[in-house]
N, CA, C and O atoms as a DFTB+ gen file, in Angstrom:
692 C
 N C O
     1  1     114.923     228.446     162.738
     2  2     115.626     228.032     161.531
     3  2     116.644     226.933     161.833
     4  3     116.841     226.031     161.019
     5  1     117.293     227.005     163.004
     6  2     118.277     225.984     163.372
     7  2     117.609     224.633     163.534
     8  3     118.192     223.612     163.169
     9  1     116.396     224.603     164.073
    10  2     115.681     223.345     164.242
    11  2     115.278     222.736     162.912
    12  3     115.199     221.514     162.787
    13  1     115.024     223.568     161.924
    14  2     114.655     223.083     160.596
    15  2     115.765     222.213     160.007
    16  3     115.484     221.208     159.355
    17  1     117.004     222.590     160.231
    18  2     118.130     221.822     159.705
    19  2     118.177     220.412     160.268
    20  3     118.639     219.491     159.594
    21  1     117.708     220.235     161.483
    22  2     117.710     218.906     162.098
    23  2     116.689     217.971     161.461
    24  3     116.790     216.754     161.614
    25  1     115.717     218.515     160.757
    26  2     114.645     217.701     160.183
    27  2     114.775     217.473     158.684
    28  3     114.022     216.679     158.120
    29  1     115.698     218.140     158.037
    30  2     115.796     218.039     156.571
    31  2     116.138     216.622     156.130
    32  3     115.450     216.070     155.270
    33  1     117.174     216.022     156.690
    34  2     117.585     214.682     156.267
    35  2     116.510     213.640     156.596
    36  3     116.170     212.841     155.723
    37  1     115.959     213.614     157.822
    38  2     114.894     212.621     158.077
    39  2     113.677     212.792     157.161
    40  3     113.096     211.801     156.718
    41  1     113.292     214.021     156.877
    42  2     112.158     214.249     155.971
    43  2     112.507     213.781     154.560
    44  3     111.665     213.210     153.867
    45  1     113.731     214.018     154.140
    46  2     114.181     213.578     152.821
    47  2     114.149     212.048     152.725
    48  3     113.667     211.499     151.735
    49  1     114.664     211.360     153.757
    50  2     114.652     209.891     153.786
    51  2     113.215     209.376     153.795
    52  3     112.895     208.427     153.080
    53  1     112.356     209.985     154.590
    54  2     110.948     209.590     154.626
    55  2     110.309     209.773     153.250
    56  3     109.512     208.939     152.821
    57  1     110.649     210.844     152.568
    58  2     110.135     211.074     151.220
    59  2     110.571     209.984     150.253
    60  3     109.785     209.540     149.417
    61  1     111.810     209.556     150.365
    62  2     112.301     208.473     149.511
    63  2     111.547     207.178     149.805
    64  3     111.160     206.456     148.886
    65  1     111.340     206.890     151.084
    66  2     110.615     205.671     151.466
    67  2     109.183     205.708     150.937
    68  3     108.708     204.714     150.387
    69  1     108.496     206.822     151.092
    70  2     107.124     206.949     150.596
    71  2     107.066     206.823     149.074
    72  3     106.158     206.189     148.537
    73  1     108.024     207.418     148.385
    74  2     108.079     207.318     146.924
    75  2     108.291     205.860     146.513
    76  3     107.659     205.383     145.570
    77  1     109.182     205.150     147.222
    78  2     109.448     203.747     146.910
    79  2     108.208     202.888     147.145
    80  3     107.919     201.989     146.355
    81  1     107.474     203.155     148.226
    82  2     106.218     202.434     148.469
    83  2     105.219     202.696     147.347
    84  3     104.536     201.782     146.886
    85  1     105.143     203.939     146.919
    86  2     104.232     204.312     145.847
    87  2     104.594     203.590     144.544
    88  3     103.704     203.169     143.804
    89  1     105.875     203.448     144.264
    90  2     106.330     202.786     143.033
    91  2     106.462     201.263     143.201
    92  3     106.839     200.558     142.265
    93  1     106.143     200.763     144.415
    94  2     106.204     199.332     144.719
    95  2     107.611     198.759     144.528
    96  3     107.794     197.713     143.905
    97  1     108.594     199.468     145.081
    98  2     109.993     199.050     145.022
    99  2     110.356     198.403     146.352
   100  3     109.992     198.906     147.415
   101  1     111.073     197.287     146.289
   102  2     111.552     196.636     147.508
   103  2     112.706     197.482     148.058
   104  3     113.829     197.419     147.557
   105  1     112.416     198.264     149.086
   106  2     113.378     199.238     149.607
   107  2     114.604     198.547     150.188
   108  3     115.733     198.951     149.908
   109  1     114.399     197.525     150.981
   110  2     115.518     196.867     151.648
   111  2     116.465     196.237     150.627
   112  3     117.683     196.373     150.736
   113  1     115.899     195.552     149.638
   114  2     116.722     194.910     148.611
   115  2     117.486     195.966     147.796
   116  3     118.660     195.777     147.479
   117  1     116.831     197.048     147.470
   118  2     117.493     198.131     146.735
   119  2     118.616     198.747     147.562
   120  3     119.676     199.084     147.036
   121  1     118.369     198.889     148.865
   122  2     119.397     199.425     149.752
   123  2     120.618     198.505     149.774
   124  3     121.753     198.978     149.716
   125  1     120.387     197.195     149.857
   126  2     121.501     196.240     149.881
   127  2     122.284     196.259     148.570
   128  3     123.513     196.185     148.576
   129  1     121.574     196.357     147.448
   130  2     122.250     196.437     146.150
   131  2     123.117     197.700     146.094
   132  3     124.261     197.654     145.642
   133  1     122.572     198.814     146.549
   134  2     123.335     200.060     146.561
   135  2     124.538     199.993     147.489
   136  3     125.610     200.492     147.146
   137  1     124.377     199.385     148.655
   138  2     125.496     199.240     149.591
   139  2     126.585     198.353     148.992
   140  3     127.775     198.635     149.137
   141  1     126.170     197.275     148.318
   142  2     127.147     196.387     147.677
   143  2     127.911     197.125     146.581
   144  3     129.131     196.995     146.475
   145  1     127.200     197.894     145.772
   146  2     127.865     198.675     144.717
   147  2     128.820     199.705     145.315
   148  3     129.882     199.968     144.751
   149  1     128.448     200.284     146.450
   150  2     129.326     201.240     147.118
   151  2     130.615     200.606     147.593
   152  3     131.689     201.195     147.467
   153  1     130.510     199.396     148.143
   154  2     131.708     198.682     148.598
   155  2     132.589     198.310     147.414
   156  3     133.811     198.440     147.491
   157  1     131.989     197.849     146.321
   158  2     132.759     197.501     145.125
   159  2     133.470     198.741     144.583
   160  3     134.642     198.675     144.211
   161  1     132.766     199.864     144.541
   162  2     133.373     201.108     144.063
   163  2     134.536     201.527     144.957
   164  3     135.570     201.980     144.465
   165  1     134.368     201.376     146.264
   166  2     135.437     201.715     147.200
   167  2     136.687     200.894     146.909
   168  3     137.791     201.438     146.891
   169  1     136.531     199.602     146.682
   170  2     137.685     198.764     146.377
   171  2     138.281     199.073     145.008
   172  3     139.483     198.898     144.807
   173  1     137.467     199.526     144.073
   174  2     137.992     199.891     142.760
   175  2     138.845     201.161     142.817
   176  3     139.869     201.257     142.141
   177  1     138.414     202.141     143.634
   178  2     139.153     203.412     143.665
   179  2     140.266     203.431     144.706
   180  3     141.090     204.344     144.703
   181  1     140.306     202.444     145.592
   182  2     141.318     202.425     146.654
   183  2     142.748     202.481     146.119
   184  3     143.541     203.247     146.666
   185  1     143.135     201.722     145.086
   186  2     144.522     201.821     144.602
   187  2     144.883     203.231     144.116
   188  3     145.996     203.701     144.352
   189  1     143.952     203.901     143.443
   190  2     144.234     205.257     142.964
   191  2     144.388     206.215     144.136
   192  3     145.267     207.076     144.113
   193  1     143.556     206.085     145.152
   194  2     143.648     206.959     146.327
   195  2     144.964     206.726     147.063
   196  3     145.651     207.680     147.427
   197  1     145.313     205.472     147.280
   198  2     146.557     205.146     147.985
   199  2     147.761     205.656     147.211
   200  3     148.690     206.202     147.806
   201  1     147.760     205.489     145.899
   202  2     148.880     205.974     145.079
   203  2     149.010     207.486     145.168
   204  3     150.123     207.999     145.284
   205  1     147.896     208.211     145.117
   206  2     147.960     209.674     145.194
   207  2     148.453     210.143     146.560
   208  3     149.251     211.077     146.638
   209  1     147.991     209.513     147.632
   210  2     148.441     209.884     148.977
   211  2     149.932     209.606     149.130
   212  3     150.669     210.427     149.676
   213  1     150.365     208.466     148.654
   214  2     151.777     208.088     148.740
   215  2     152.655     209.059     147.947
   216  3     153.670     209.533     148.458
   217  1     152.273     209.355     146.713
   218  2     153.059     210.268     145.877
   219  2     153.094     211.677     146.466
   220  3     154.140     212.327     146.452
   221  1     151.968     212.152     146.981
   222  2     151.913     213.491     147.577
   223  2     152.807     213.576     148.806
   224  3     153.517     214.567     148.982
   225  1     152.786     212.557     149.656
   226  2     153.629     212.571     150.847
   227  2     155.111     212.560     150.491
   228  3     155.902     213.260     151.124
   229  1     155.495     211.785     149.500
   230  2     156.898     211.768     149.072
   231  2     157.303     213.141     148.556
   232  3     158.378     213.641     148.887
   233  1     156.446     213.750     147.750
   234  2     156.750     215.057     147.167
   235  2     156.869     216.131     148.241
   236  3     157.805     216.930     148.216
   237  1     155.935     216.156     149.179
   238  2     155.962     217.170     150.235
   239  2     157.148     216.976     151.178
   240  3     157.755     217.955     151.613
   241  1     157.481     215.739     151.495
   242  2     158.577     215.474     152.422
   243  2     159.957     215.655     151.793
   244  3     160.957     215.692     152.510
   245  1     160.025     215.767     150.483
   246  2     161.316     215.980     149.820
   247  2     161.798     217.424     149.958
   248  3     162.978     217.694     149.735
   249  1     160.923     218.350     150.316
   250  2     161.232     219.783     150.439
   251  2     161.725     220.379     149.119
   252  3     162.453     221.371     149.107
   253  1     161.324     219.765     148.025
   254  2     161.714     220.250     146.704
   255  2     161.135     221.636     146.427
   256  3     161.811     222.488     145.850
   257  1     159.887     221.863     146.836
   258  2     159.256     223.156     146.576
   259  2     159.991     224.298     147.255
   260  3     160.201     225.346     146.645
   261  1     160.386     224.112     148.508
   262  2     161.105     225.170     149.212
   263  2     162.417     225.493     148.500
   264  3     162.810     226.656     148.410
   265  1     163.092     224.458     147.995
   266  2     164.344     224.654     147.273
   267  2     164.126     225.463     146.001
   268  3     164.873     226.402     145.727
   269  1     163.121     225.111     145.235
   270  2     162.836     225.810     143.975
   271  2     162.390     227.252     144.239
   272  3     162.841     228.176     143.563
   273  1     161.512     227.440     145.214
   274  2     160.974     228.780     145.495
   275  2     162.029     229.730     146.041
   276  3     161.884     230.945     145.906
   277  1     163.069     229.217     146.643
   278  2     164.110     230.103     147.180
   279  2     164.787     230.890     146.064
   280  3     165.270     231.998     146.302
   281  1     164.833     230.346     144.864
   282  2     165.437     231.052     143.723
   283  2     164.536     232.168     143.183
   284  3     165.021     233.137     142.599
   285  1     163.234     232.025     143.383
   286  2     162.285     233.007     142.851
   287  2     161.850     234.048     143.881
   288  3     161.060     234.937     143.561
   289  1     162.341     233.953     145.083
   290  2     161.886     234.842     146.162
   291  2     162.074     236.318     145.840
   292  3     161.145     237.088     146.083
   293  1     163.229     236.778     145.301
   294  2     163.355     238.219     145.017
   295  2     162.318     238.720     143.998
   296  3     161.744     239.795     144.173
   297  1     162.085     237.947     142.951
   298  2     161.110     238.339     141.930
   299  2     159.704     238.380     142.513
   300  3     158.963     239.337     142.287
   301  1     159.338     237.349     143.260
   302  2     157.997     237.282     143.838
   303  2     157.770     238.381     144.865
   304  3     156.680     238.948     144.935
   305  1     158.779     238.683     145.654
   306  2     158.659     239.758     146.640
   307  2     158.447     241.095     145.952
   308  3     157.658     241.918     146.415
   309  1     159.155     241.314     144.839
   310  2     158.970     242.579     144.119
   311  2     157.583     242.688     143.487
   312  3     157.084     243.795     143.287
   313  1     156.957     241.557     143.171
   314  2     155.607     241.551     142.601
   315  2     154.528     241.570     143.688
   316  3     153.339     241.666     143.385
   317  1     154.946     241.477     144.943
   318  2     153.979     241.493     146.043
   319  2     153.321     240.157     146.296
   320  3     152.278     240.094     146.947
   321  1     153.911     239.086     145.792
   322  2     153.357     237.753     145.988
   323  2     154.070     237.116     147.188
   324  3     155.283     236.913     147.149
   325  1     153.325     236.801     148.248
   326  2     153.957     236.170     149.405
   327  2     154.440     234.763     149.066
   328  3     153.673     233.940     148.567
   329  1     155.687     234.500     149.335
   330  2     156.272     233.197     148.989
   331  2     155.640     232.064     149.791
   332  3     155.711     230.905     149.382
   333  1     155.022     232.383     150.928
   334  2     154.414     231.358     151.768
   335  2     153.228     230.672     151.087
   336  3     152.855     229.559     151.457
   337  1     152.648     231.329     150.107
   338  2     151.463     230.799     149.443
   339  2     151.817     229.842     148.302
   340  3     150.971     229.057     147.873
   341  1     153.036     229.898     147.813
   342  2     153.405     229.109     146.638
   343  2     153.310     227.594     146.850
   344  3     152.831     226.900     145.953
   345  1     153.742     227.048     147.994
   346  2     153.543     225.595     148.141
   347  2     152.068     225.198     148.051
   348  3     151.729     224.160     147.484
   349  1     151.214     226.021     148.607
   350  2     149.779     225.727     148.540
   351  2     149.281     225.787     147.099
   352  3     148.499     224.938     146.672
   353  1     149.735     226.787     146.353
   354  2     149.307     226.924     144.955
   355  2     149.797     225.759     144.101
   356  3     149.102     225.322     143.184
   357  1     150.984     225.261     144.399
   358  2     151.538     224.172     143.600
   359  2     150.921     222.815     143.966
   360  3     150.759     221.958     143.097
   361  1     150.579     222.617     145.237
   362  2     150.062     221.334     145.689
   363  2     148.557     221.215     145.492
   364  3     148.034     220.102     145.430
   365  1     147.853     222.331     145.393
   366  2     146.392     222.320     145.311
   367  2     145.852     221.409     144.208
   368  3     144.884     220.694     144.468
   369  1     146.412     221.386     142.994
   370  2     145.865     220.467     141.978
   371  2     146.068     218.995     142.313
   372  3     145.431     218.128     141.714
   373  1     146.952     218.707     143.267
   374  2     147.264     217.322     143.587
   375  2     146.475     216.829     144.800
   376  3     145.916     215.733     144.774
   377  1     146.427     217.643     145.869
   378  2     145.851     217.153     147.114
   379  2     145.144     218.255     147.880
   380  3     145.755     219.264     148.233
   381  1     143.879     218.069     148.133
   382  2     143.114     219.021     148.923
   383  2     143.487     218.978     150.393
   384  3     143.533     220.016     151.052
   385  1     143.753     217.783     150.916
   386  2     144.104     217.636     152.317
   387  2     145.449     218.287     152.618
   388  3     145.608     218.941     153.648
   389  1     146.416     218.108     151.721
   390  2     147.730     218.728     151.924
   391  2     147.613     220.249     151.913
   392  3     148.272     220.928     152.701
   393  1     146.779     220.788     151.026
   394  2     146.638     222.243     150.982
   395  2     145.886     222.763     152.201
   396  3     146.140     223.881     152.650
   397  1     144.967     221.972     152.741
   398  2     144.321     222.377     153.995
   399  2     145.341     222.435     155.131
   400  3     145.278     223.321     155.983
   401  1     146.273     221.494     155.137
   402  2     147.329     221.507     156.162
   403  2     148.232     222.728     155.982
   404  3     148.618     223.365     156.963
   405  1     148.567     223.052     154.742
   406  2     149.393     224.238     154.474
   407  2     148.631     225.493     154.881
   408  3     149.210     226.399     155.481
   409  1     147.336     225.559     154.561
   410  2     146.536     226.724     154.917
   411  2     146.423     226.860     156.438
   412  3     146.480     227.973     156.963
   413  1     146.269     225.766     157.132
   414  2     146.219     225.810     158.593
   415  2     147.534     226.334     159.158
   416  3     147.541     227.116     160.108
   417  1     148.627     225.907     158.578
   418  2     149.939     226.396     158.995
   419  2     150.071     227.900     158.739
   420  3     150.623     228.625     159.567
   421  1     149.568     228.362     157.603
   422  2     149.583     229.799     157.298
   423  2     148.740     230.552     158.320
   424  3     149.149     231.611     158.796
   425  1     147.581     230.027     158.661
   426  2     146.718     230.665     159.663
   427  2     147.417     230.748     161.018
   428  3     147.337     231.766     161.706
   429  1     148.101     229.673     161.394
   430  2     148.778     229.660     162.690
   431  2     149.949     230.643     162.722
   432  3     150.186     231.287     163.744
   433  1     150.675     230.760     161.622
   434  2     151.862     231.616     161.598
   435  2     151.551     233.082     161.322
   436  3     152.213     233.965     161.867
   437  1     150.550     233.352     160.479
   438  2     150.287     234.730     160.043
   439  2     148.903     235.234     160.428
   440  3     148.658     236.441     160.415
   441  1     148.004     234.330     160.768
   442  2     146.643     234.699     161.115
   443  2     145.725     234.622     159.914
   444  3     146.154     234.879     158.789
   445  1     144.461     234.270     160.135
   446  2     143.512     234.150     159.013
   447  2     143.137     235.502     158.405
   448  3     142.681     235.561     157.263
   449  1     143.326     236.594     159.162
   450  2     142.971     237.918     158.636
   451  2     144.155     238.643     158.016
   452  3     144.031     239.803     157.622
   453  1     145.305     237.976     157.924
   454  2     146.454     238.585     157.246
   455  2     146.245     238.474     155.743
   456  3     145.367     237.744     155.283
   457  1     147.053     239.200     154.982
   458  2     146.933     239.134     153.521
   459  2     147.160     237.708     153.032
   460  3     146.393     237.202     152.213
   461  1     148.214     237.057     153.534
   462  2     148.518     235.707     153.080
   463  2     147.439     234.717     153.558
   464  3     147.162     233.737     152.867
   465  1     146.834     234.956     154.719
   466  2     145.743     234.106     155.192
   467  2     144.507     234.230     154.317
   468  3     143.871     233.233     153.974
   469  1     144.181     235.442     153.967
   470  2     143.026     235.656     153.070
   471  2     143.306     235.113     151.680
   472  3     142.421     234.554     151.031
   473  1     144.546     235.281     151.227
   474  2     144.918     234.732     149.924
   475  2     144.817     233.209     149.943
   476  3     144.351     232.609     148.974
   477  1     145.245     232.583     151.025
   478  2     145.139     231.124     151.147
   479  2     143.672     230.684     151.101
   480  3     143.336     229.684     150.468
   481  1     142.814     231.434     151.773
   482  2     141.385     231.100     151.766
   483  2     140.801     231.230     150.365
   484  3     140.055     230.359     149.918
   485  1     141.138     232.311     149.674
   486  2     140.646     232.495     148.310
   487  2     141.206     231.437     147.369
   488  3     140.500     230.941     146.492
   489  1     142.462     231.096     147.552
   490  2     143.085     230.071     146.719
   491  2     142.393     228.726     146.915
   492  3     142.180     227.983     145.957
   493  1     142.048     228.422     148.150
   494  2     141.346     227.173     148.445
   495  2     139.993     227.132     147.734
   496  3     139.562     226.074     147.277
   497  1     139.328     228.280     147.643
   498  2     138.016     228.322     147.011
   499  2     138.040     228.468     145.504
   500  3     137.082     228.084     144.834
   501  1     139.116     229.014     144.954
   502  2     139.176     229.298     143.515
   503  2     139.792     228.168     142.697
   504  3     139.779     228.225     141.467
   505  1     140.325     227.154     143.346
   506  2     140.997     226.074     142.619
   507  2     140.410     224.730     143.022
   508  3     139.602     224.639     143.947
   509  1     140.828     223.692     142.314
   510  2     140.336     222.354     142.607
   511  2     141.500     221.370     142.580
   512  3     142.607     221.712     142.165
   513  1     141.240     220.162     143.019
   514  2     142.258     219.115     143.050
   515  2     142.205     218.336     141.736
   516  3     141.784     217.179     141.703
   517  1     142.632     218.976     140.673
   518  2     142.484     218.449     139.318
   519  2     143.141     217.086     139.130
   520  3     142.494     216.153     138.655
   521  1     144.400     216.958     139.490
   522  2     145.118     215.704     139.252
   523  2     144.527     214.593     140.110
   524  3     144.405     213.453     139.664
   525  1     144.165     214.927     141.332
   526  2     143.536     213.949     142.215
   527  2     142.222     213.469     141.601
   528  3     141.965     212.266     141.555
   529  1     141.401     214.386     141.136
   530  2     140.109     214.024     140.540
   531  2     140.309     213.159     139.306
   532  3     139.609     212.164     139.122
   533  1     141.258     213.533     138.465
   534  2     141.499     212.730     137.261
   535  2     142.003     211.337     137.627
   536  3     141.548     210.342     137.062
   537  1     142.933     211.265     138.561
   538  2     143.465     209.955     138.948
   539  2     142.396     209.096     139.596
   540  3     142.291     207.904     139.306
   541  1     141.612     209.689     140.460
   542  2     140.610     208.914     141.195
   543  2     139.441     208.504     140.310
   544  3     139.136     207.319     140.181
   545  1     138.794     209.482     139.705
   546  2     137.577     209.169     138.963
   547  2     137.861     208.526     137.615
   548  3     137.200     207.559     137.237
   549  1     138.827     209.049     136.895
   550  2     139.150     208.417     135.619
   551  2     139.791     207.050     135.845
   552  3     139.543     206.112     135.088
   553  1     140.615     206.938     136.888
   554  2     141.244     205.655     137.191
   555  2     140.234     204.598     137.595
   556  3     140.406     203.423     137.272
   557  1     139.187     204.999     138.294
   558  2     138.199     204.014     138.751
   559  2     137.376     203.447     137.601
   560  3     136.845     202.342     137.707
   561  1     137.265     204.192     136.508
   562  2     136.509     203.667     135.358
   563  2     137.432     203.333     134.178
   564  3     136.982     203.114     133.053
   565  1     138.734     203.302     134.474
   566  2     139.758     202.863     133.525
   567  2     139.890     203.761     132.293
   568  3     140.168     203.266     131.201
   569  1     139.694     205.073     132.454
   570  2     139.940     206.017     131.367
   571  2     141.423     206.329     131.381
   572  3     141.963     206.716     132.417
   573  1     142.091     206.166     130.247
   574  2     143.541     206.394     130.196
   575  2     143.922     207.633     129.392
   576  3     145.016     208.165     129.575
   577  1     143.063     208.094     128.522
   578  2     143.373     209.259     127.695
   579  2     142.786     210.506     128.353
   580  3     141.631     210.862     128.117
   581  1     143.600     211.165     129.183
   582  2     143.128     212.321     129.948
   583  2     143.809     213.613     129.510
   584  3     143.785     214.600     130.245
   585  1     144.406     213.621     128.343
   586  2     145.197     214.764     127.907
   587  2     144.420     216.075     127.968
   588  3     144.867     217.027     128.608
   589  1     143.288     216.137     127.327
   590  2     142.533     217.390     127.268
   591  2     141.894     217.733     128.613
   592  3     141.805     218.905     128.981
   593  1     141.454     216.719     129.338
   594  2     140.881     216.973     130.666
   595  2     141.949     217.535     131.596
   596  3     141.678     218.454     132.370
   597  1     143.161     216.989     131.525
   598  2     144.258     217.478     132.361
   599  2     144.628     218.907     131.984
   600  3     144.806     219.754     132.860
   601  1     144.744     219.178     130.696
   602  2     145.088     220.533     130.245
   603  2     144.010     221.536     130.658
   604  3     144.325     222.616     131.157
   605  1     142.768     221.189     130.455
   606  2     141.675     222.097     130.813
   607  2     141.623     222.311     132.324
   608  3     141.434     223.438     132.783
   609  1     141.786     221.255     133.089
   610  2     141.752     221.371     134.542
   611  2     142.901     222.202     135.089
   612  3     142.699     223.047     135.961
   613  1     144.098     221.968     134.586
   614  2     145.256     222.742     135.057
   615  2     145.167     224.201     134.621
   616  3     145.597     225.095     135.350
   617  1     144.609     224.444     133.431
   618  2     144.395     225.832     133.012
   619  2     143.382     226.517     133.916
   620  3     143.561     227.675     134.293
   621  1     142.324     225.806     134.261
   622  2     141.328     226.365     135.188
   623  2     141.957     226.644     136.549
   624  3     141.638     227.649     137.185
   625  1     142.849     225.761     136.999
   626  2     143.546     226.003     138.268
   627  2     144.440     227.241     138.181
   628  3     144.494     228.033     139.121
   629  1     145.136     227.408     137.064
   630  2     145.977     228.595     136.878
   631  2     145.134     229.863     136.909
   632  3     145.506     230.843     137.556
   633  1     144.014     229.848     136.221
   634  2     143.102     230.995     136.250
   635  2     142.593     231.228     137.667
   636  3     142.469     232.374     138.097
   637  1     142.297     230.156     138.398
   638  2     141.852     230.273     139.785
   639  2     142.917     230.880     140.681
   640  3     142.608     231.706     141.540
   641  1     144.168     230.480     140.491
   642  2     145.274     231.028     141.282
   643  2     145.434     232.514     141.011
   644  3     145.569     233.311     141.939
   645  1     145.420     232.879     139.750
   646  2     145.550     234.294     139.380
   647  2     144.356     235.088     139.900
   648  3     144.515     236.193     140.419
   649  1     143.173     234.525     139.761
   650  2     141.967     235.197     140.252
   651  2     141.999     235.377     141.763
   652  3     141.617     236.431     142.272
   653  1     142.450     234.360     142.476
   654  2     142.542     234.456     143.939
   655  2     143.470     235.590     144.345
   656  3     143.164     236.356     145.259
   657  1     144.599     235.695     143.666
   658  2     145.535     236.770     143.994
   659  2     144.927     238.137     143.692
   660  3     145.010     239.048     144.515
   661  1     144.321     238.283     142.523
   662  2     143.728     239.575     142.132
   663  2     142.595     239.953     143.073
   664  3     142.522     241.096     143.523
   665  1     141.717     239.018     143.374
   666  2     140.583     239.305     144.259
   667  2     141.084     239.696     145.652
   668  3     140.596     240.658     146.247
   669  1     142.051     238.952     146.160
   670  2     142.589     239.267     147.486
   671  2     143.272     240.627     147.486
   672  3     143.120     241.403     148.430
   673  1     144.014     240.913     146.439
   674  2     144.711     242.197     146.344
   675  2     143.708     243.346     146.236
   676  3     143.887     244.387     146.870
   677  1     142.645     243.161     145.430
   678  2     141.651     244.227     145.257
   679  2     140.883     244.513     146.559
   680  3     140.642     245.670     146.902
   681  1     140.510     243.462     147.267
   682  2     139.689     243.652     148.457
   683  2     140.482     243.875     149.737
   684  3     140.010     244.562     150.642
   685  1     141.679     243.305     149.826
   686  2     142.419     243.352     151.078
   687  2     143.836     243.883     150.949
   688  3     144.538     244.021     151.952
   689  1     144.272     244.184     149.722
   690  2     145.664     244.617     149.506
   691  2     145.894     246.009     149.802
   692  3     147.018     246.493     149.662
């Protein structure tokens, strides 16, 4: 079975080439057109990506989240919610890479099999990078009215956060 995985992509590419020959498509020219479109798309989305990375780094380096969460620590502790997970829950809609770094830090400090480690894993799987996706994809095609998409995405993230906590608590709490 492991060897089969090594052949999937080459067989898929060969299938595309055979299909193109059958349809009498100039494969090389089509490949160049696709590569050119890919480069153009990369340059179109680069400003949105750079802006999101810059804004996320400023926000994380300000330590604003730690300041805000310190006021809610007694309430969260009484509810059984580990305060270590809150930065990840708040940053997840903005940046997937930042939340992976937070999750790695949680794994290093508490272990992947701890409650907070399992909660971090579930949170990573139950939520998405909503604001990043809206900024990147909508920004690349110049969509400016994202009100309902943003509301729906953030609501889905909230449901994902709550679901991650409930699932982790039910299975590992």
